[in-house]
C-alpha positions in Angstrom: 2.1 -38.9 5.9 5.1 -36.4 5.6 8.4 -38.1 6.5 12.2 -36.5 6.8 13.0 -38.3 3.3 10.2 -37.0 1.8 9.8 -33.5 2.5 9.4 -31.1 0.1 9.7 -27.6 0.4 6.3 -26.9 -1.2 5.3 -28.8 1.9 7.6 -26.9 4.2 5.9 -23.6 2.4 2.5 -24.4 3.0 2.7 -25.2 6.8 4.4 -22.3 7.2 1.9 -20.2 5.8 -0.5 -22.2 8.0 1.7 -21.3 10.9 1.6 -17.8 10.2 -2.0 -17.5 10.4 -1.8 -19.4 13.7 0.1 -18.1 15.1 1.4 -14.6 13.1 4.7 -13.5 12.8 5.9 -12.6 15.9 5.5 -15.9 17.8 5.1 -18.6 14.4 8.3 -20.7 15.2 10.6 -23.4 12.6 9.6 -26.1 15.2 6.4 -24.9 15.0 6.8 -25.7 10.9 8.2 -28.6 11.7 5.2 -29.9 14.5 2.7 -29.2 12.1 4.3 -31.5 8.8 4.9 -34.1 11.6 9.1 -33.8 11.0 12.1 -32.6 12.9 13.1 -29.1 12.9 16.4 -30.1 11.2 14.6 -31.5 8.2 13.3 -27.7 7.5 16.3 -26.4 7.9 18.3 -28.2 4.8 15.4 -27.0 2.5 15.6 -23.5 4.4 19.4 -22.8 6.0 17.5 -19.9 9.0 14.5 -18.9 9.6 15.1 -15.4 7.7 15.4 -17.3 4.3 11.9 -19.5 5.2 10.1 -16.7 5.2 11.5 -13.9 2.7 10.6 -18.1 0.6 7.5 -17.4 2.0 7.1 -13.5 1.1 8.5 -14.7 -2.5 5.7 -17.1 -3.0 3.1 -15.4 -2.0 4.2 -12.0 -4.2 4.9 -14.6 -7.3 1.4 -16.1 -7.1 -0.5 -13.9 -9.7 2.6 -13.6 -11.9 1.2 -17.0 -13.7 -1.8 -15.6 -14.5 -0.7 -11.9 -15.0 2.2 -13.5 -17.3 0.0 -15.7 -19.8 -2.0 -12.0 -20.3 1.5 -10.1 -20.7 2.5 -13.1 -23.7 -0.7 -12.8 -25.6 -1.2 -11.3 -29.4 -4.8 -9.3 -28.9 -4.7 -5.9 -28.6 -2.8 -3.7 -25.8 -5.6 -1.7 -24.3 -8.1 -4.9 -24.0 -4.9 -7.1 -22.6 -3.5 -4.2 -20.4 -7.4 -3.4 -19.1 -7.4 -6.7 -17.9 -3.7 -7.6 -16.6 -4.8 -4.4 -13.8 -7.9 -5.7 -12.8 -6.5 -9.6 -12.6 -3.9 -8.0 -10.2 -6.4 -6.1 -8.6 -9.1 -8.9 -8.2 -6.2 -10.6 -6.3 -4.6 -8.5 -3.9 -8.5 -7.5 -2.5 -9.2 -11.6 -2.7 -6.0 -12.2 -0.4 -7.1 -8.8 1.5 -10.6 -9.3 2.4 -10.8 -13.3 1.7 -7.7 -13.8 4.9 -7.0 -10.0 6.6 -5.3 -11.8 9.2 -2.7 -13.6 6.7 -2.7 -10.7 4.9 -1.6 -8.5 7.6 1.0 -11.0 8.3 2.4 -10.8 4.6 2.2 -7.0 5.0 4.6 -7.4 8.3 7.3 -10.0 5.8 6.9 -7.8 3.2 8.2 -5.2 5.3 11.4 -7.2 6.5 12.2 -8.1 3.3 12.7 -5.0 0.9 14.7 -6.8 -1.9 12.5 -9.3 -2.7 9.6 -6.5 -3.2 11.7 -4.3 -5.2 12.6 -7.4 -7.6 8.6 -8.5 -7.4 8.2 -5.0 -9.0 10.1 -4.8 -11.3 8.5 -8.1 -13.0 5.0 -6.3 -13.0 6.9 -3.3 -14.3 8.3 -4.9 -16.9 5.3 -7.3 -17.8 3.5 -3.4 -18.7 6.4 -2.1 -20.3 6.2 -5.3 -22.8 2.4 -4.7 -23.2 3.1 -1.0 -23.5 5.7 -1.8 -26.4 3.3 -4.3 -28.0 0.7 -1.4 -28.0 2.8 0.9 -30.0 4.2 -1.9 -32.6 0.3 -2.6 -33.0 -0.2 1.5 -33.9 -3.0 1.1 -31.1 -1.4 2.7 -28.3 1.4 6.4 -28.9 4.8 6.1 -29.2 5.7 7.1 -25.7 8.9 5.7 -24.1 8.1 3.0 -22.6 9.6 2.0 -19.4 9.0 5.2 -17.7 5.3 5.2 -18.7 5.3 1.8 -17.6 6.0 2.5 -13.9 4.0 5.7 -14.4 1.0 3.0 -15.2 2.3 1.0 -12.3 2.1 4.0 -9.6 -0.9 5.7 -11.0 -3.0 2.3 -10.4 -1.3 1.6 -7.0 -4.5 2.8 -5.1 -5.4 -0.4 -6.3 -3.0 -2.9 -5.7 -0.5 -1.1 -2.9 -1.7 -2.8 -0.1 -1.6 0.1 2.2 -5.3 0.6 0.6 -6.2 -1.9 1.4 -9.7 -1.0 3.9 -10.7 0.7 0.9 -11.0 -2.3 -1.1 -13.8 -3.5 0.8 -16.8 -1.3 -1.1 -16.3 -3.5 -4.0 -18.5 -1.9 -6.2 -17.0 2.4 -5.4 -13.6 0.0 -5.7 -14.5 -0.7 -9.5 -16.2 2.6 -10.8 -12.8 4.2 -9.6 -10.6 1.8 -11.1 -12.9 2.3 -14.0 -12.6 5.4 -13.8 -9.0 5.7 -13.9 -8.3 3.2 -16.8 -10.6 5.0 -19.1 -7.3 8.3 -18.7 -5.1 6.1 -19.0 -6.0 4.3 -21.9 -6.8 8.2 -23.4 -3.0 8.9 -22.7 -1.8 6.0 -24.0 -3.9 6.2 -27.4 -3.2 9.9 -27.8 -6.7 10.8 -27.4 -6.7 12.6 -24.5 -8.1 15.9 -24.9 -9.7 15.1 -28.5 -13.4 16.5 -29.7 -15.1 13.4 -29.9 -16.1 12.4 -33.6 -18.8 15.5 -34.2 -18.5 17.2 -31.2 -16.7 19.8 -29.5 -14.0 19.7 -26.8 -15.6 18.6 -23.1 -15.8 21.3 -21.0 -15.6 24.8 -23.6 -18.9 26.6 -23.4 -19.1 27.7 -27.5 -18.5 31.2 -28.4 -21.5 33.3 -28.1 
């Protein structure tokens, strides 16, 4: 049983998630969260000084939940192309799971994200930084062309927004179509990063060109 003395921030955030799921962001209160935990609302405020601080912490927790898996991929030393592909598919899978498995909570988090633009900006900076790290590895490995790393990382993130930006969540339900579209986009991105875009296949001609008669 939770008591005022044993209460932890993680317990509060988990309870807040449950309350938000049940009541939504407009009706959920700190008193509801405290009641769920069986403690006084003052105990909650000892960890989070205001309702706004608590909502920001909930938002940060939600945004960070995929970071561990993504950071692990970033820190690997294998081929950069495979890692970048797996990093993007992991991000997409995490966002799609949240949107499809718990749509009410997902909608609630979209409201919270809109309230905390600074938190979101820092989150996006972390993600693009991870992409940049993998791209830099690819350049050092000779797998990717020498490109401006930071701007290319941002371009990759923006180009794949359809697969991780919540504004497109309604389109993720068709899993087969979404996966096919992602793989087609990845083929284009990989060709750009490796410098093979527009080059003919070995022993062949450039695609889309009609032989001269």
